[in-house]
C-alpha positions, 0 to 999 in steps of 0.5 A: 500500500502506498501511504501517499496515494491513500492520503491523497485519495482520502483528501480528494474524497473529503474535499468533494464531500465538503464542497458538495455538502456546503452547496446543498446546505446553503441551498436548503437554508435559502429555500427554507427562508424563502418559503417562510419555513424558518426565519433565518436566525435559528440553529440546527443540529447536524449529523454527518454519517460516513459509510464504507465497505471496510468500516464495521459501522458508520462513522458519525460526526455531529455539530450545529449549523448556526444561521446567526 
């Protein structure tokens, strides 16, 4: 196994996840504000789940999305 290849592959995947997730979240928040479903000053619990064939169970990260 080449450690550098592994590292670069993981970084590339996580960069794609990060960019795509940010865009989707921004669009969802804007749509929710525009529809009146939220005011735009809330905070929301967040959870990201990463699954992989090699992981025995999903890896989860939790946090908060603050709008103001």
